[in-house]
NUMARGU-921118 format. One record per residue (C-alpha): chain; residue in three letters; x, y, z. Coordinates in Angstrom, 2 decimals. Each point is the difference from the previous one (the first is absolute). Layout:
N
> A|ALA|X|Y|Z;
...
% end
This chain:
509
> A|MET|131.48|145.44|31.30;
> A|ASN|0.08|-3.21|-2.02;
> A|LYS|-3.33|-0.35|-1.83;
> A|LYS|-0.49|-3.60|1.14;
> A|PHE|0.42|0.90|3.67;
> A|LEU|-2.11|3.09|-0.47;
> A|ALA|-2.83|-2.19|-1.25;
> A|ILE|0.38|-2.38|2.94;
> A|ALA|0.03|2.93|2.43;
> A|CYS|-3.16|1.41|-1.55;
> A|LEU|-1.75|-3.36|0.28;
> A|ALA|1.08|-0.30|3.63;
> A|ALA|-1.37|3.45|0.69;
> A|VAL|-3.38|-0.94|-1.48;
> A|VAL|-0.18|-3.10|2.19;
> A|ALA|1.13|1.94|3.10;
> A|ILE|-2.67|2.69|-0.24;
> A|SER|-2.80|-2.44|-0.82;
> A|PRO|-0.11|-2.45|2.91;
> A|SER|-3.78|-0.30|-0.14;
> A|CYS|-0.11|-1.00|-3.68;
> A|LYS|-1.35|-3.44|-0.68;
> A|LYS|2.53|-2.71|-0.75;
> A|ASP|-1.61|-0.56|-3.41;
> A|PHE|0.98|3.50|-1.06;
> A|LEU|3.60|-1.14|-0.49;
> A|ASN|-1.05|-3.24|-1.68;
> A|GLU|-2.13|1.50|-2.70;
> A|SER|0.96|-0.79|-3.60;
> A|ASP|-1.05|1.13|-3.43;
> A|PRO|-2.96|-2.23|-0.95;
> A|ASN|1.03|0.27|-3.68;
> A|ALA|3.62|-1.00|0.58;
> A|VAL|1.17|-3.53|-0.82;
> A|THR|2.96|-1.30|2.00;
> A|VAL|2.76|-1.93|-1.70;
> A|ASP|-0.92|-3.14|1.92;
> A|ALA|-3.61|0.26|-1.08;
> A|SER|0.90|0.42|-3.66;
> A|TYR|1.49|-3.50|-0.27;
> A|LYS|-2.99|-2.33|-0.20;
> A|THR|0.12|-1.83|-3.34;
> A|PRO|2.63|-1.21|-2.49;
> A|ASN|-1.07|2.84|-2.29;
> A|ASP|0.87|2.50|2.75;
> A|VAL|3.51|-1.45|0.05;
> A|LEU|0.22|0.16|-3.80;
> A|LEU|-0.96|3.68|0.03;
> A|ALA|2.64|0.68|2.65;
> A|VAL|2.66|-1.85|-2.02;
> A|ASN|-1.01|2.07|-3.04;
> A|GLY|0.59|3.05|2.18;
> A|ILE|3.63|-1.06|0.49;
> A|TYR|0.49|-0.22|-3.75;
> A|GLN|-1.73|3.38|-0.42;
> A|SER|2.46|1.70|2.35;
> A|MET|2.86|-0.90|-2.35;
> A|ARG|-1.46|1.90|-2.96;
> A|SER|1.13|3.40|1.24;
> A|GLY|3.09|1.74|-1.31;
> A|ASN|0.88|0.47|3.67;
> A|ASN|0.17|-3.79|0.21;
> A|VAL|1.29|-2.24|-2.83;
> A|GLY|-2.43|0.97|-2.76;
> A|GLU|0.97|1.30|-3.43;
> A|GLY|0.83|3.47|1.36;
> A|SER|2.41|-1.22|2.66;
> A|ASP|3.17|0.69|-2.00;
> A|LEU|1.13|2.70|2.43;
> A|TRP|1.15|-2.52|2.60;
> A|THR|1.80|-2.29|-2.44;
> A|ASP|0.81|1.04|-3.58;
> A|GLN|0.58|3.65|0.86;
> A|ARG|2.27|-1.11|2.83;
> A|SER|2.07|-1.90|-2.55;
> A|ASP|1.91|0.99|-3.14;
> A|ASP|-2.93|-0.65|-2.37;
> A|THR|-2.41|2.91|0.38;
> A|GLY|-0.45|3.30|1.80;
> A|THR|-1.32|3.49|-0.27;
> A|ASN|1.63|3.23|-1.08;
> A|ASP|-2.58|1.97|1.97;
> A|ASN|1.58|0.97|3.31;
> A|GLN|-2.57|2.68|0.82;
> A|SER|-3.49|-1.52|-0.02;
> A|ASN|-1.49|-1.41|3.19;
> A|ALA|2.68|1.83|2.00;
> A|GLY|2.60|-2.12|-1.77;
> A|GLU|-0.94|-3.11|2.00;
> A|PRO|-0.30|-2.44|-2.97;
> A|PHE|3.36|1.22|-1.29;
> A|GLN|1.64|-1.05|3.28;
> A|PHE|-0.30|-3.67|-0.95;
> A|ASN|2.14|-0.08|-3.13;
> A|ASN|2.19|2.84|1.24;
> A|PHE|0.97|-2.10|3.04;
> A|SER|-0.87|2.88|2.29;
> A|ILE|-3.05|-1.44|1.69;
> A|LEU|-1.00|1.27|3.43;
> A|PRO|-1.79|-1.91|2.79;
> A|SER|-2.73|2.64|-0.20;
> A|ASN|-0.78|-0.81|-3.65;
> A|THR|-3.79|-0.38|-0.17;
> A|TYR|0.12|-2.32|-3.03;
> A|LEU|2.24|-2.40|1.91;
> A|LYS|-2.39|0.02|2.95;
> A|ALA|-2.94|-0.65|-2.34;
> A|HIS|1.77|-3.11|-1.31;
> A|TRP|0.70|-1.27|3.52;
> A|VAL|-3.61|0.59|1.11;
> A|SER|-1.45|-1.65|-3.10;
> A|LEU|2.17|-3.10|0.37;
> A|TYR|-0.94|-0.39|3.64;
> A|THR|-3.65|0.42|-0.97;
> A|THR|0.37|-3.11|-2.15;
> A|VAL|1.65|-1.84|2.89;
> A|SER|-2.78|1.12|2.34;
> A|ARG|-2.73|-1.22|-2.34;
> A|ALA|1.70|-3.38|-0.33;
> A|ASN|0.35|-0.25|3.78;
> A|VAL|-3.68|0.77|0.53;
> A|VAL|-1.00|-2.80|-2.37;
> A|LEU|2.36|-2.50|1.64;
> A|SER|-1.14|1.05|3.48;
> A|HIS|-3.69|-0.64|-0.80;
> A|ILE|-0.12|-2.78|-2.55;
> A|ASP|-0.23|-2.74|2.64;
> A|GLN|-3.26|1.43|1.37;
> A|VAL|-1.75|-0.63|-3.33;
> A|SER|-1.53|-3.38|-0.79;
> A|PHE|1.06|-1.30|-3.44;
> A|PRO|-1.90|-2.90|-1.60;
> A|ASP|3.14|-0.53|-2.12;
> A|ASN|3.15|0.17|2.15;
> A|ASN|2.18|0.24|-3.12;
> A|LEU|-1.66|3.31|-0.81;
> A|LYS|0.95|1.29|3.43;
> A|LEU|3.60|-1.15|-0.50;
> A|LYS|0.11|1.73|-3.40;
> A|TYR|-1.18|3.33|1.44;
> A|ALA|2.52|-0.26|2.83;
> A|ALA|2.74|-0.79|-2.51;
> A|GLU|-0.85|3.07|-2.07;
> A|ALA|0.15|2.21|3.10;
> A|LYS|3.34|-1.49|1.05;
> A|PHE|1.47|0.45|-3.47;
> A|LEU|-1.02|3.66|-0.15;
> A|ARG|1.41|0.60|3.49;
> A|ALA|3.27|-1.67|-0.99;
> A|PHE|0.13|1.92|-3.28;
> A|THR|-0.40|3.28|1.89;
> A|TYR|2.57|-0.81|2.67;
> A|PHE|2.46|-0.92|-2.75;
> A|GLU|-0.46|3.50|-1.37;
> A|LEU|0.37|1.57|3.45;
> A|VAL|3.11|-1.89|1.08;
> A|ARG|1.86|0.67|-3.25;
> A|LEU|-0.74|3.74|0.11;
> A|TRP|0.48|0.70|3.71;
> A|GLY|1.91|-2.95|1.48;
> A|ASP|-1.23|-0.59|3.56;
> A|VAL|-3.74|0.75|0.18;
> A|PRO|-2.88|-0.55|2.45;
> A|LEU|-1.31|-3.56|-0.36;
> A|VAL|-3.72|-0.34|0.72;
> A|THR|-1.84|-3.27|-0.63;
> A|LYS|-3.30|0.55|1.84;
> A|GLN|-2.79|2.52|0.04;
> A|LEU|0.78|3.02|2.19;
> A|SER|-3.19|0.84|1.85;
> A|SER|1.05|2.81|2.33;
> A|ALA|2.44|2.84|0.48;
> A|ALA|1.84|-2.23|2.46;
> A|ASP|0.38|-2.69|-2.69;
> A|VAL|1.42|2.56|-2.40;
> A|ALA|2.44|1.39|2.56;
> A|ALA|1.17|-3.51|0.90;
> A|SER|0.70|-0.76|-3.68;
> A|THR|1.80|3.25|-0.79;
> A|PHE|3.57|-1.26|-0.18;
> A|ARG|2.32|-1.12|-2.78;
> A|VAL|0.77|-3.69|-0.35;
> A|LYS|3.27|-1.25|-1.49;
> A|GLN|-0.09|-0.96|-3.67;
> A|ASP|0.68|-3.68|0.69;
> A|ALA|-3.21|-0.29|2.04;
> A|VAL|-2.01|1.78|-2.69;
> A|TYR|1.32|-2.39|-2.64;
> A|GLN|-0.83|-2.98|2.18;
> A|GLN|-3.61|1.19|0.18;
> A|ILE|-0.03|0.44|-3.79;
> A|ILE|1.33|-3.55|-0.41;
> A|ALA|-2.53|-1.41|2.49;
> A|ASP|-2.93|1.67|-1.75;
> A|LEU|1.11|-1.08|-3.47;
> A|THR|0.70|-3.56|1.12;
> A|ASP|-3.62|-0.19|1.15;
> A|VAL|-1.13|1.37|-3.36;
> A|VAL|1.95|-2.52|-2.11;
> A|ASN|-1.46|-2.79|2.15;
> A|SER|-3.56|1.35|-0.33;
> A|PRO|-2.79|-1.18|-2.36;
> A|LEU|0.55|2.99|-2.30;
> A|PRO|0.37|-0.98|-3.68;
> A|ASN|3.42|0.05|-1.63;
> A|LEU|-1.27|2.74|-2.31;
> A|GLN|-3.19|2.03|0.26;
> A|ALA|-2.49|0.51|-2.81;
> A|SER|0.31|3.68|0.89;
> A|THR|3.55|1.24|0.51;
> A|GLY|-1.50|2.61|2.30;
> A|ARG|-0.11|-2.60|2.78;
> A|VAL|2.80|-1.80|1.80;
> A|SER|1.16|-3.43|-1.16;
> A|LYS|2.56|-2.56|1.16;
> A|ALA|2.24|1.08|-2.88;
> A|ALA|-0.04|3.56|1.34;
> A|ALA|0.71|-1.23|3.54;
> A|ASN|2.92|-2.16|-1.11;
> A|PHE|1.44|2.86|-2.01;
> A|LEU|-0.27|2.42|2.92;
> A|LEU|1.50|-2.63|2.32;
> A|GLY|2.91|-0.42|-2.41;
> A|GLN|0.52|3.76|-0.18;
> A|ALA|0.00|0.24|3.79;
> A|TYR|2.59|-2.75|0.40;
> A|LEU|2.15|1.50|-2.77;
> A|THR|-0.11|3.42|1.66;
> A|MET|0.86|-1.53|3.37;
> A|ALA|2.96|-1.79|-1.58;
> A|THR|1.39|3.17|-1.53;
> A|THR|-0.78|2.61|2.68;
> A|LEU|-0.05|-1.70|3.41;
> A|ASP|2.51|-1.99|2.08;
> A|GLN|2.11|-1.96|-2.46;
> A|ALA|0.25|-3.01|2.34;
> A|ASN|-3.30|-1.25|-1.44;
> A|ARG|0.70|1.08|-3.57;
> A|THR|0.25|-3.44|-1.61;
> A|THR|-3.05|-1.35|1.82;
> A|ASN|-2.05|3.04|-1.01;
> A|LEU|1.18|-0.27|-3.60;
> A|ASN|-1.01|-3.65|-0.20;
> A|ASN|-3.37|0.81|1.55;
> A|ALA|-0.40|2.81|-2.54;
> A|LYS|0.83|-2.36|-2.85;
> A|ALA|-2.55|-2.58|1.19;
> A|ALA|-2.80|2.55|0.33;
> A|LEU|0.79|1.68|-3.32;
> A|MET|0.11|-3.36|-1.80;
> A|ALA|-3.36|-0.87|1.55;
> A|ALA|-1.44|3.21|-1.45;
> A|TYR|1.70|-0.62|-3.35;
> A|ASN|-1.37|-3.55|-0.24;
> A|MET|-3.55|1.25|0.56;
> A|ARG|0.01|1.95|-3.28;
> A|ASN|-2.43|-1.15|-2.69;
> A|PHE|2.27|0.71|-2.98;
> A|GLY|3.26|-1.45|-1.29;
> A|ASP|2.86|2.32|-0.83;
> A|LEU|-0.30|3.73|0.62;
> A|ASN|0.66|0.51|-3.70;
> A|SER|-3.53|-1.22|-0.70;
> A|ILE|-1.40|3.24|1.48;
> A|PRO|0.72|3.22|-1.94;
> A|TYR|1.36|2.74|2.23;
> A|THR|-2.67|2.42|-1.15;
> A|ASP|-2.77|-2.42|1.02;
> A|VAL|0.91|0.55|3.65;
> A|PHE|-1.12|3.63|-0.22;
> A|ASP|-2.81|-0.38|-2.55;
> A|VAL|-3.22|1.11|1.69;
> A|SER|-2.05|-2.34|-2.19;
> A|LYS|2.03|-3.01|1.21;
> A|LYS|0.29|0.80|3.70;
> A|THR|-2.33|-2.86|0.98;
> A|THR|1.56|-2.58|-2.32;
> A|CYS|3.76|0.65|0.01;
> A|PRO|1.54|-2.99|1.83;
> A|GLU|3.05|1.96|1.16;
> A|LEU|-2.05|2.01|2.49;
> A|ILE|-0.12|-1.26|3.60;
> A|PHE|-1.38|2.77|2.21;
> A|GLN|-1.40|3.43|-0.92;
> A|ILE|-2.07|2.86|1.33;
> A|VAL|-3.01|-0.15|-2.30;
> A|ASN|-1.46|3.10|-1.64;
> A|ILE|-3.22|0.46|-1.98;
> A|GLN|0.23|1.66|-3.39;
> A|GLY|-2.30|3.02|-0.38;
> A|ASP|-0.93|0.08|3.70;
> A|LEU|0.27|3.37|1.73;
> A|ASN|1.09|-1.43|3.36;
> A|TYR|1.80|-3.25|-0.81;
> A|SER|1.74|0.71|-3.29;
> A|SER|3.71|0.47|-0.52;
> A|ALA|1.48|3.45|-0.57;
> A|ILE|3.54|-1.18|-0.70;
> A|ALA|-0.15|0.13|-3.82;
> A|ALA|-1.28|3.56|-0.04;
> A|ASN|2.14|1.24|2.89;
> A|PHE|3.21|-1.33|-1.53;
> A|GLN|-0.60|1.60|-3.40;
> A|ALA|1.94|3.11|-0.98;
> A|LYS|-1.44|3.10|-1.63;
> A|GLY|-0.61|-0.35|-3.74;
> A|GLU|-0.03|-3.81|0.12;
> A|THR|-2.83|-2.46|-0.64;
> A|ILE|1.70|-3.40|0.37;
> A|ASN|-1.25|-0.72|3.53;
> A|SER|-3.47|1.47|0.21;
> A|GLN|-2.65|2.07|-1.76;
> A|LYS|0.13|2.42|2.92;
> A|PRO|2.05|3.07|-0.97;
> A|SER|2.97|0.77|2.21;
> A|SER|1.32|3.41|0.92;
> A|GLY|3.08|-1.10|1.94;
> A|ALA|3.21|-2.00|-0.27;
> A|GLY|-1.65|-3.32|0.80;
> A|TYR|2.13|-2.36|2.04;
> A|ASN|3.66|0.96|-0.03;
> A|VAL|2.61|-2.64|-0.82;
> A|THR|3.63|0.51|1.00;
> A|HIS|2.51|0.04|-2.81;
> A|ASP|1.91|-2.46|2.16;
> A|LEU|-2.68|-2.59|-0.76;
> A|ILE|-0.19|0.96|-3.67;
> A|ASN|3.73|-0.66|-0.27;
> A|GLU|-0.50|-3.44|1.57;
> A|TYR|-1.95|-1.41|-2.95;
> A|GLU|2.04|-2.01|-2.47;
> A|THR|-0.13|0.89|-3.68;
> A|ASN|-3.11|-1.35|-1.71;
> A|ASP|-1.65|-1.16|3.23;
> A|PRO|-3.72|0.01|-0.96;
> A|ARG|-0.93|0.49|3.65;
> A|MET|1.37|3.52|-0.25;
> A|THR|-2.13|0.76|-3.04;
> A|PHE|-3.08|-1.26|1.83;
> A|SER|0.74|1.46|3.44;
> A|VAL|1.21|3.56|-0.65;
> A|LYS|-0.27|2.70|-2.64;
> A|TYR|1.61|3.38|-0.57;
> A|ALA|-2.53|2.84|0.06;
> A|ASN|0.86|2.62|-2.59;
> A|ASP|-2.49|2.67|1.00;
> A|PRO|1.01|3.69|-0.06;
> A|ILE|-0.47|0.02|3.78;
> A|VAL|0.95|-3.60|0.89;
> A|LYS|3.12|-1.52|-1.47;
> A|ASP|0.82|-3.03|2.11;
> A|TRP|-0.61|-3.71|0.48;
> A|PHE|-3.28|-1.22|1.49;
> A|VAL|-1.49|-3.41|0.83;
> A|THR|-2.14|-1.81|-2.61;
> A|LYS|-0.05|-3.47|1.57;
> A|PHE|-3.55|0.39|1.26;
> A|ARG|-2.49|0.91|-2.72;
> A|ASP|-3.72|0.14|-0.58;
> A|VAL|-1.10|2.00|-3.02;
> A|SER|-3.35|-1.79|-0.25;
> A|ASN|-3.28|1.81|-0.41;
> A|ALA|-1.12|-1.65|3.23;
> A|ALA|2.73|1.89|1.86;
> A|GLY|-0.84|3.07|-2.08;
> A|VAL|1.16|3.59|0.29;
> A|ASN|-0.30|-0.14|3.79;
> A|GLY|2.71|-2.63|0.16;
> A|TYR|-2.00|-2.54|2.02;
> A|GLY|2.37|-2.81|-0.92;
> A|GLY|-0.26|-3.71|0.58;
> A|ASN|3.65|-0.69|0.87;
> A|ASP|0.32|-2.31|2.97;
> A|TRP|2.95|0.77|2.26;
> A|ILE|2.37|-2.98|-0.22;
> A|LEU|1.51|-1.00|3.34;
> A|MET|1.35|-3.41|-1.05;
> A|ARG|0.77|-1.67|-3.32;
> A|TYR|2.04|-2.96|-1.15;
> A|ALA|2.89|1.92|-1.57;
> A|ASP|0.72|1.24|3.54;
> A|VAL|-0.12|-3.58|1.33;
> A|ILE|2.40|-1.13|-2.72;
> A|LEU|2.48|2.81|0.61;
> A|SER|-0.20|-0.65|3.75;
> A|LEU|0.91|-3.63|-0.73;
> A|ALA|2.95|1.23|-2.07;
> A|GLU|1.08|2.13|2.95;
> A|VAL|-0.28|-2.68|2.67;
> A|ASN|1.72|-2.67|-2.10;
> A|ASN|2.85|2.38|-0.73;
> A|TYR|0.43|0.67|3.73;
> A|LEU|0.04|-3.77|0.60;
> A|GLY|2.84|-0.35|-2.50;
> A|ASP|-2.04|-1.66|-2.78;
> A|ALA|0.83|2.37|-2.85;
> A|ALA|-1.27|-2.38|-2.70;
> A|THR|-3.51|-0.19|1.46;
> A|ALA|0.01|3.72|0.74;
> A|THR|0.96|0.75|-3.60;
> A|GLY|-2.76|-2.27|-1.28;
> A|PHE|-2.63|1.99|1.89;
> A|LEU|1.55|3.31|-1.07;
> A|ASP|-0.08|-1.12|-3.64;
> A|GLN|-3.71|-0.79|0.22;
> A|VAL|-0.68|3.68|0.55;
> A|ARG|2.55|1.24|-2.53;
> A|THR|-1.21|-2.40|-2.69;
> A|ARG|-3.62|1.01|0.51;
> A|ALA|1.06|3.62|-0.44;
> A|GLY|1.80|-0.81|-3.25;
> A|MET|3.44|0.64|1.49;
> A|PRO|3.16|-2.14|-0.38;
> A|THR|0.71|-2.63|2.66;
> A|TYR|2.30|0.88|2.87;
> A|ALA|2.91|-1.96|-1.52;
> A|VAL|-0.33|1.81|-3.32;
> A|SER|-0.44|3.35|1.72;
> A|MET|3.23|-0.49|1.94;
> A|THR|1.87|-0.07|-3.30;
> A|ASN|-1.17|3.59|-0.51;
> A|SER|2.65|2.23|1.56;
> A|ASP|-2.48|2.69|1.05;
> A|TYR|-2.31|-2.47|1.79;
> A|ALA|2.93|-1.82|1.61;
> A|SER|1.54|3.22|1.29;
> A|ARG|-3.28|1.30|1.44;
> A|TYR|-1.06|-3.31|1.57;
> A|PRO|3.24|-1.88|0.68;
> A|THR|-1.64|-2.47|2.41;
> A|LEU|-3.12|-2.15|-0.26;
> A|LYS|-1.30|1.76|3.12;
> A|LEU|0.10|3.37|-1.76;
> A|ALA|-1.45|-1.49|-3.19;
> A|ILE|-3.01|-1.28|1.96;
> A|LEU|-0.43|3.39|1.70;
> A|HIS|0.10|1.66|-3.43;
> A|GLU|-2.59|-2.41|-1.39;
> A|ARG|-2.32|0.62|2.91;
> A|ARG|0.31|3.74|-0.57;
> A|VAL|-1.04|-0.02|-3.65;
> A|GLU|-2.52|-2.86|0.24;
> A|LEU|-1.81|1.29|3.08;
> A|ALA|0.45|3.74|-0.52;
> A|PHE|-2.66|2.19|1.69;
> A|GLU|-1.55|-2.98|1.80;
> A|HIS|1.39|1.22|3.34;
> A|HIS|2.71|-2.63|0.52;
> A|ARG|3.20|1.90|-0.74;
> A|TRP|0.66|1.48|3.46;
> A|PHE|-0.45|-3.38|1.68;
> A|ASP|2.26|-1.62|-2.61;
> A|LEU|2.75|2.46|0.85;
> A|LEU|-0.38|-0.58|3.75;
> A|ARG|0.26|-3.75|-0.54;
> A|THR|2.96|0.15|-2.37;
> A|PHE|2.31|2.41|1.84;
> A|THR|1.13|0.55|3.55;
> A|THR|-0.61|3.50|1.32;
> A|ASP|3.55|1.11|-0.77;
> A|GLU|-0.14|-1.58|-3.46;
> A|LEU|-3.29|1.75|-0.68;
> A|VAL|1.50|3.37|0.91;
> A|ALA|2.91|-0.64|-2.35;
> A|TYR|-2.42|-1.12|-2.72;
> A|PHE|-1.95|3.26|0.12;
> A|LYS|3.07|2.20|0.41;
> A|ALA|1.45|-1.47|-3.22;
> A|LYS|-3.00|1.15|-2.06;
> A|LYS|-0.02|3.13|-2.16;
> A|GLN|-1.87|2.96|1.45;
> A|THR|-1.05|1.05|-3.50;
> A|ASP|-2.15|-3.15|-0.20;
> A|PHE|-2.12|1.00|3.02;
> A|GLY|-1.28|3.51|-0.68;
> A|LEU|-0.51|2.14|3.09;
> A|ALA|0.29|-2.91|2.46;
> A|GLN|3.46|-0.02|1.58;
> A|VAL|1.60|-3.45|-0.11;
> A|ALA|2.74|1.30|2.29;
> A|ASN|-2.55|0.17|2.82;
> A|PHE|-0.13|-3.79|0.22;
> A|SER|1.62|-1.32|3.17;
> A|THR|-0.15|-2.96|2.38;
> A|LYS|-3.12|1.43|1.69;
> A|ASP|-1.99|-0.54|-3.21;
> A|ARG|0.02|-3.78|0.45;
> A|TYR|-3.21|0.51|2.00;
> A|TYR|-2.67|2.65|0.25;
> A|PRO|-0.28|2.05|3.17;
> A|ILE|-2.71|-0.99|2.43;
> A|PRO|-2.76|2.61|-0.54;
> A|PHE|0.38|2.68|2.66;
> A|ASP|-3.55|-0.36|1.30;
> A|GLU|0.69|-3.70|0.64;
> A|TYR|3.43|0.58|1.53;
> A|LYS|-1.24|2.58|2.49;
> A|LEU|-2.56|-2.45|1.42;
> A|ASN|2.91|-1.74|1.71;
> A|PRO|3.47|1.28|-0.95;
> A|VAL|1.65|-2.91|1.80;
> A|LYS|-2.02|-2.91|-1.35;
> A|MET|-0.68|1.66|-3.37;
> A|TYR|3.68|0.93|-0.41;
> A|GLN|0.96|1.88|-3.16;
> A|ASN|2.07|-1.55|-2.77;
> A|PRO|3.65|1.18|-0.17;
> A|GLY|0.68|3.25|-1.82;
> A|TYR|-3.39|1.59|0.61;
% end
């Protein structure tokens, strides 16, 4: 018997055999329990709840520093050559053999919807709290709406149609009524509505702490959403969405507090000692150096055996594997390669690993309690997004200007000069491919590559793109497994079985 109905039947049986029980017996409650409604009394209660939304994003099951499984390992940048550990489930991602029963996939789904749920609870209760300063209330609401939009943007790009919930679910009946997939267009419209409210809110253009949402972050996310809509949804609205994307991205760009990108050294972006002062940073998950619970483990975890460049913590493994396909993407003398990856020449480990995130300070120590913040948004991404949208709008000159900002900062030749190089011109014969290339090497390991590929290619083009790659550049992962089904993840089986009709499975699974 279904467990839910079994529980209901048991409760009914208790009531049936106890007709003489007092009415209060069924109304008793835990005197130490605090209901959600009762917990929203003061502005500080709302602040703590908003902080709880941010906190939910820290997990590797969400979008924190350890969330590469859902993005980078799904792409052509990274992966694992271990197809045995954890019943082979992590390997399924970069091997394009993922199953609906994959427990890691379900963990990601659940964690993302936890963030949505926390945002919904805040927005469902904020009006019951009296605020002496109404602008403070509007700021808290804006933060909750941004984080909900951010999470739905992740969900809709990974799964396509997904359940769309915008209020607190207070009962099993509420949950059942909301358990159905909504078409992508409707999800995007909710994302747009939330972000429009945020950009019109009293939030500052930039926050003193990049760990909190700003208008610059909201405009950037709005621009990304419109750009993704333009390239992946009904093409009837393509031009309108592209122009909306350009407007939002330019708004974010004009909120920067520096001049040209070249004024910020590339290495400053990832320097732990400059994480609170680097003007390129827009939005991050903040970590505390030396703290057992809130430090970053990325520097130590990514380090290969026998190496000391990332962390004082000794490593016994391969670190974070980089595909040779990505290594081959770097142009000769690109300093971003020297900074981002290194070849480990240990007797046991002889392969490339990631060095982009480092903290060898004594404060991080031999335990590897690093201070790296996890960067979710930075201005090089805004600039390359502007290059992309202007190119799609047919303005190659403006697109090239934005592309050159990033290349010049990196110490690389301009696009025009690079196109005189036969190797560069043959590998990236169009400006579209040149921008995709630049995004790959500039933003490597920052969890953008998979989404860049989905935005750049149609499903059939993406299949052809992967099929054309060399198997020898991917280790044990089989590139030949890639097919049209891999455009989206499968709906986790435990979610699908709740309602096989309304929670219909994605094609191919």
